[in-house]
N, C-alpha and C positions, 0 to 999 in steps of 0.2 A: 520833301525833298523833295526836289526839281533836276531836270538835268543839266542844270549847270554846273561847273566845279566853280566855286567862289574862291578856292583856294590859290587858281591857275587863272580866273577868268577865261576860261574855256566852255562854253555852249554846244549846244548839238549840231549837228551840221547835217540833212537833207541833202544828200548830190541827186540829181534827174538826171539822166543819159539818157540818149535817144541818138540812133542813126539819123541821121541824113533820109531825105525821103530817094526814092526810087531815081534815080539820074540816065539819061539820056546816055546810048552805047561811047560815044567821045568824053563822057562824064563832063560837060560842059555846062549843063543846065540839069533843070530838071526836067522829069515829065508833066504828063497830062495828071499822070495818078499820082505820081512825085509829090508836086503841089497839092493836090487836095488831101493826102496826108497829112504833109503839114498844118493844113487847115485845121485839119481834125484833132491831132494832136493840141496845137493851140487851145482849140477849144476845149478840150480835153483840161488844159493846164487852168483853166481859168478861176477854177477853186482853190489852186495851190498857190500860197504868200511867194512867191516866188521873189526872191530880189536883185537877180541880174541873169541873164541869158548869154552863158559864152560860145564863141562858136571857133571852127575852124577855119583856117583862110580859104580853102579852100570853095569855086562855086556854091556844088551841091549842097555845099555846110552852112555855105552865107546867105542862099537862098532861103534853105528851110529854118535857121534860122529867124530870117526877117518873116517868114510868112506865118511864125509862132508868135512872134512879138508882135503882131500887126491882130493877133487872137487876143492879145491881154492888154493890163489898162497903164500905160507909160515903165512897162518892166525894162531896163536901158541893155543894150547888145552889146558886146565885148570882144573885139578878134583878138584868138589866143593863138598863139605857135603852137603849143602845146597841147592845142583840142584839136590839131592836123593829123593828116594821113599818112604812119609810118610804123614803124618795125619796130617794139615796144622792146624789143630783147633775141637777141640771137645764144641760142643754146649750145652748146656742143654735143656731140652726139655722146659722150657718156652721161648726158644729163637725162636723156628721152627714154623713153623705153625698148627696149629692144625690137621686139616687131614692128615699132614704127618708128624709127630712128630714121632710115634711110628716106622714106616718104614724107617724115616733117623739114627733114633736109631739102630735098628736092623741091617742096615748094616756097621755102622760104629762097633757095638759088635763085628764083624766075625772078625777083626784085634786084632793083637798082642799088649800086654801091651807096648810092646819098642815101636811097630810104634803108637801107640795110645798116647803116653804120652812122648817121647820123639821128636816127633813130631812138637810142637807149637813152641821151643827155636829155630828151625832149620827154619820154617817158618818166624821166625823173622828175622834171621838170613840172608835170602833171599832178604828178603824189604830190608833191612839195603846194602846190598852188591851189586843188581841188577837194584834196581827201583828208579827212583828220577832223577833229571838235574845229569850230571855229572861233576866233578871237571876239571875244566880247560877254555882254552878259545876256544874251538872246538866240534861239533857235534861228539858224541860218538857213535857206532855202536856192539855190542855187540848181539851175539846167546848163547843162552841158551837150553840145550838138555836135556831134564829133562821127566817128568812123570806126568801124568794126573793129579792129584791131583795139585801138587803147578802151574801146567798151571793156572789152575780154583781158588787157591788163589790168586795168581797173577792177573789177571785178575779183580776177585771181589776188591782187593785193588785200582787198577786204577779207577775200578769206583765207589769208597766211598761205597760202598755195607754193610752189616750186615756181621760182619766174617761169622755167619755160611754158606752165600751163595757161598762157593766154590763148594759146596754139589751141582749136577747138572751140574755144567758144565762138556761138556764131549768133549774130544779132538783127534780127529786119529790121528792113525801111522805116523808121517816123516808129517804132515800136520803145518801149519802155521801161528803164530800168532803176531800180529807186536802192541808192546806200545811205544808213547812217551811221553816222558817229559822234557816239557821244561820251564825254568826259568817264573815265575808270572802267569802261564797258569796252566789251570787245565792237570791232565793227561789223554791222548786219548789212545783209543784201536781202532787202524787206520784199521788192518784186525784181521777175526780170522777167523780159522781153515780151513783154504785154503791150498786148494787140486789140485792149476790148473798144476800143475807139473805132476801130476801122473795121468798114464792114468785110465780110467774106474776101470781095474780090480785089480787094487792099491789102490782104495780108499776107506775110510768108515772100515778098520780095525784097530780093539781096541773099534771101538763103536758101543754103542745099537742097538744090528740088527733092532730094533723098531723104530729106529732113523733114520735109514737110508734115504735121500732120493735121 
């Protein structure tokens, strides 16, 4: 028995998710640390049979993807709007835990109307384009270089958690998460926020300081 579903011509997809490297204060470029993070992640991924690297349109994601791609052998890069930075889902107050609803809604209120209102449609496109078993008769391995919110959204979806639960899932710069979608089986989180390829001084950037371990 293989991972392929011969009746529907679907195969296992392994989706690698990486947040961009550490960015400058104005987010227009990567810092020296961010560039080093991206190179080290690329070196780690040399053993992965990646067929494509998708990245969001913002400079910090594009630059990270380019640096990762430079460490690999001929893996094509594709810019993707659904891999961008946006609010994937806006919960209502009655969906949220009573003890944290006001704080979560206050956090979301700081974003622009464009980020708040345009995001859900992009999030649906991201799920359609990047998740689920792949078409074809062999496994597919793809990397998406993106942002914290989309990674949280895709992890939430893989676990069939409530839609609001993308909130509170944090991801470090240039850390790695891998999701697996196998025909006929539940989707799985193989590992999350893995930083083993980064030296100690490059870990935990982009993560709330109070959550560092």
